[in-house]
C-alpha positions in Angstrom: 140.4 48.5 108.6 137.1 47.7 109.7 134.2 46.1 107.7 132.2 49.5 108.4 135.0 51.7 107.1 135.3 49.4 103.8 131.7 49.5 103.3 131.6 53.5 103.6 134.6 53.9 101.6 133.0 51.8 98.6 129.8 53.6 99.0 131.8 56.8 98.7 133.5 55.4 95.5 130.3 54.5 93.9 128.7 57.9 94.7 131.9 59.6 93.2 131.5 57.3 90.1 128.0 58.6 89.5 128.6 62.0 89.9 127.1 62.0 93.3 126.9 65.6 93.8 123.6 67.5 94.7 122.7 70.3 92.4 120.4 73.0 94.0 118.5 75.1 91.2 116.9 78.4 92.6 117.2 80.3 89.1 118.1 79.5 85.7 121.7 80.5 86.4 121.9 77.5 88.7 120.9 75.1 85.8 124.2 74.3 83.8 126.1 73.3 87.1 123.1 71.6 88.8 121.9 69.6 86.0 125.4 67.7 86.0 124.6 66.1 89.4 122.9 62.7 90.3 120.4 64.6 92.5 118.8 67.7 91.3 116.7 70.0 93.7 114.4 72.4 92.2 113.3 75.1 94.7 110.9 77.6 94.4 111.6 80.4 91.6 110.1 82.3 88.7 111.6 81.6 85.4 112.0 84.9 83.6 109.3 85.7 80.7 110.4 84.7 77.1 112.7 82.1 78.0 112.5 78.1 78.7 113.6 76.2 81.7 115.7 73.3 80.1 117.2 70.3 81.9 119.6 68.0 80.4 120.1 65.2 82.9 122.8 62.9 83.4 121.6 59.0 83.2 120.2 57.9 86.4 119.6 61.1 87.8 117.1 61.9 90.5 115.2 65.4 90.3 113.1 66.4 93.3 110.7 69.5 92.9 110.7 71.0 96.2 108.9 74.2 95.7 106.5 76.1 92.9 107.9 77.2 89.6 106.3 80.1 88.2 106.8 81.3 84.4 107.0 85.0 83.7 104.3 86.2 81.3 105.4 86.8 77.7 103.9 85.9 74.1 106.6 83.4 72.7 106.5 79.9 71.1 107.8 78.0 74.2 108.1 75.3 75.7 108.2 76.6 79.0 109.7 73.5 80.7 111.9 70.8 78.9 113.5 67.8 80.8 115.3 65.1 79.0 117.7 62.1 80.2 117.6 58.4 80.7 116.5 56.4 83.6 115.3 59.6 85.6 113.5 59.6 88.7 111.4 62.8 88.7 109.5 63.4 92.1 107.3 66.5 92.1 106.4 66.2 95.8 102.9 67.7 95.0 104.6 70.9 93.9 103.4 73.2 91.0 104.5 74.4 87.6 102.5 77.6 87.1 102.1 78.4 83.4 100.3 81.7 83.9 97.3 80.9 81.6 95.0 83.6 82.3 97.5 86.0 80.7 97.2 84.2 77.3 93.8 82.9 77.2 91.6 84.4 74.7 89.4 81.4 73.7 91.5 80.9 70.5 94.2 78.4 71.8 96.7 77.9 68.9 94.1 79.2 66.4 95.2 82.8 66.7 95.0 85.6 69.2 98.1 85.9 71.6 100.9 83.6 71.0 101.2 81.0 73.5 104.0 78.8 74.6 103.3 75.3 73.8 103.9 72.9 74.9 104.1 74.0 78.5 106.0 70.8 79.4 108.2 68.8 77.1 109.2 65.3 78.5 112.0 63.5 76.9 112.9 61.0 79.7 112.7 57.5 80.4 112.0 56.1 84.2 109.6 57.9 86.1 107.9 61.3 86.6 105.4 61.7 89.3 103.6 63.8 91.8 103.5 67.1 89.8 100.9 69.6 89.4 100.6 71.7 86.3 98.5 74.8 86.8 97.1 76.9 84.1 98.8 75.8 81.0 98.9 78.5 78.1 97.7 75.9 75.7 98.9 72.1 75.4 100.2 70.9 78.9 102.4 68.0 78.2 104.3 66.7 75.0 105.7 63.3 75.8 108.4 61.7 73.5 110.2 59.5 76.0 113.5 57.8 74.6 112.7 54.7 76.8 110.1 53.2 79.2 108.6 56.0 81.1 105.8 55.9 83.8 103.9 59.0 84.5 101.8 58.9 87.5 100.1 60.8 90.2 100.0 63.9 87.9 97.4 66.8 88.0 96.7 69.3 85.0 94.5 72.1 86.5 93.1 74.3 83.7 89.9 74.7 85.4 89.9 78.5 85.4 89.7 78.3 81.6 86.4 77.0 81.6 84.8 80.2 82.0 85.0 83.3 79.6 87.2 86.2 80.4 87.6 89.9 78.9 89.8 88.5 75.9 87.6 85.5 74.9 84.4 87.0 73.4 82.2 85.0 75.6 83.9 81.8 74.8 85.7 79.7 77.5 89.1 81.3 77.9 91.0 78.2 78.0 91.6 76.4 74.3 93.8 73.6 73.0 94.8 72.9 76.4 95.4 69.1 75.8 96.5 67.1 79.0 99.0 64.7 77.3 100.0 64.6 73.5 101.9 61.6 73.0 104.1 60.7 70.0 106.2 57.7 71.5 106.6 54.1 72.5 106.3 52.3 76.0 104.9 54.7 78.0 102.5 54.3 80.9 100.3 57.2 82.1 98.0 56.4 85.2 96.4 57.7 88.3 96.2 61.2 87.3 93.8 64.1 86.6 93.2 66.5 83.7 90.6 69.4 84.0 90.7 71.1 80.8 89.1 72.3 77.5 90.6 69.9 74.9 91.8 66.2 74.6 92.5 64.6 78.0 94.9 62.1 75.9 96.0 62.5 72.2 98.0 59.9 70.9 99.1 61.0 67.5 101.5 58.1 66.7 103.2 55.4 68.8 102.9 51.7 70.4 102.7 50.0 73.6 101.0 52.9 75.4 98.7 52.6 78.6 96.4 55.0 79.9 94.7 53.8 83.1 92.9 55.0 86.2 92.8 58.7 85.1 90.0 60.8 85.5 89.4 63.5 82.7 86.9 66.5 83.5 85.3 69.0 80.9 87.5 68.5 78.0 87.0 66.3 74.7 87.6 63.0 76.0 90.6 60.5 75.4 91.5 60.6 71.9 93.5 58.5 69.2 94.6 61.4 66.9 94.3 63.7 65.0 96.3 61.1 62.7 98.3 62.9 60.2 100.3 61.0 57.3 102.5 58.5 57.3 102.1 57.5 60.9 101.4 54.2 62.8 99.4 53.8 66.2 99.7 50.2 67.3 98.8 49.0 70.7 97.0 51.4 72.9 95.1 50.3 76.1 92.7 52.8 77.6 91.2 51.2 80.9 89.5 52.1 84.2 89.5 55.8 83.4 86.9 58.2 84.7 85.2 60.6 82.1 83.3 63.5 83.2 81.3 66.3 81.4 83.4 66.0 78.0 82.3 66.3 74.5 82.7 62.6 74.0 84.2 59.7 75.9 86.4 58.0 73.5 87.6 59.0 70.0 89.6 58.3 66.9 90.1 61.1 64.6 91.9 61.1 61.5 92.8 64.1 59.2 90.6 63.9 56.1 93.8 64.4 53.8 95.9 62.0 55.5 97.6 59.2 53.7 99.9 56.1 54.5 98.6 55.7 58.0 97.5 53.1 60.2 95.5 52.7 63.7 95.4 49.1 64.9 95.1 47.2 68.1 93.3 49.8 70.3 91.6 48.0 73.6 89.1 49.8 75.9 88.2 48.3 79.1 86.3 49.3 82.3 86.1 53.0 81.5 83.3 55.0 82.9 81.7 58.1 81.4 79.4 60.4 82.7 77.7 63.6 81.1 79.0 63.4 77.6 77.5 66.2 75.6 77.9 65.1 71.9 79.0 61.5 71.4 79.8 58.3 73.5 82.1 57.1 70.7 83.3 58.9 67.9 85.6 57.5 65.3 85.7 60.1 62.5 88.0 60.3 59.1 86.8 64.0 58.3 88.9 65.8 61.0 89.1 68.9 61.4 85.3 68.7 60.4 83.1 66.3 62.6 81.4 63.7 60.6 82.1 65.6 57.0 83.5 64.0 54.0 85.9 61.3 55.3 89.4 60.5 53.7 90.5 57.0 53.1 94.2 57.4 53.7 94.2 56.0 57.2 93.4 52.3 57.8 91.6 51.6 61.1 91.3 48.1 62.4 91.3 45.9 65.5 89.2 48.2 67.9 87.9 46.4 70.5 86.0 46.7 74.2 86.8 43.8 76.5 85.7 43.0 80.1 85.4 44.8 82.4 82.4 46.6 80.4 83.0 50.2 79.5 79.8 52.3 80.6 79.3 55.5 78.9 76.2 58.0 79.9 75.4 60.4 77.2 73.1 63.5 77.2 69.6 63.2 75.6 70.4 64.7 72.3 73.9 63.2 71.8 74.9 60.3 69.7 75.7 56.9 71.3 78.1 55.7 68.6 79.0 57.7 65.4 81.5 56.0 62.9 82.5 58.1 59.9 84.9 55.8 57.6 86.3 56.5 54.2 85.3 53.8 51.7 87.6 50.8 52.4 89.5 52.6 55.2 87.8 50.7 58.1 88.7 47.1 58.3 87.9 43.7 60.2 85.5 43.2 62.7 85.5 45.3 65.9 84.3 43.7 69.2 81.9 46.0 71.0 80.4 43.5 73.2 81.7 45.1 76.5 80.4 48.4 75.8 77.2 50.0 77.3 75.8 53.4 76.2 73.1 54.8 78.3 70.9 57.7 76.8 71.2 59.6 73.7 70.1 58.8 70.2 71.2 56.6 67.5 74.3 57.8 65.6 75.6 57.2 62.0 77.8 54.5 61.1 79.1 55.1 57.3 80.9 52.9 55.1 81.5 50.2 57.8 79.6 47.3 58.9 82.2 45.4 61.2 81.0 46.4 64.7 79.9 43.3 66.7 78.0 43.0 69.8 76.4 46.2 70.2 73.3 47.9 68.8 72.3 51.4 69.1 68.7 52.0 70.7 
């Protein structure tokens, strides 16, 4: 037997052992069989209204999004798309998941009005997830709860149509609560991505070892830790080299006023550039959902630092440069703000905390 034939047989056996079929999905009817294969190709189709597209993948599978997937319009709770599995390679190839946001948008988001599927995209994989476009999410775009290390890169969340009012929104921007990435996880990197929305670009609700780097955030509420509920910990977040344009604030930590038993610590910012912040440069507030209201003291915040390269934030003329609103005794230690520069704006309040070092508001 030739060496070439031996090699081919060996490769064939390996493919068989891995479940080496190629699954093609052109409708939801194809999903049960296709998701058992080691390669899954998603072709263009429309998901019927009121049901989700759910993929439970085999370990080590590769997914190729080879066309655009549209979701039929219907008021229901969602999510629209869920993918789970370990050691997955998900290649979006620049194709689109279209959530049909204008059908739902009424300026209220999750606060009432039309029921909106949320999140649109529920990501429960380890591995890599890349080159996907999410267009017009009804409410929150991504919820991420990966079971192992995950890198998400080269993604677009485009809710720009929600910037303007529509017939349902009573003069308000039609999109609301359109968070880019809601994160409750560990060992996650999100990089080289673009979010144009009307809420947080990133919201870290709990977790550790999270990196958010080289992303662009347009017209939302900035990059956030929180809101922090009760009995959760956020420990070890790096926010670096992002560009933030025309947001309410650049960088925010927000804790629910009623939360107890929670910790936020070891948060590092470096090399971020922000232009056109409407309300705040930096906002650290323990009175959520009120802004600079009566703070609670059930969330301990510590070790918040700006390191080289410098983070530079430009704020509008009436915006606060830095506002810190801590509950009594709940902000701890020394926070190094030496590598932070805020241009424009006015001096904001710092309540119940004297630990900021290296930065003076002007």
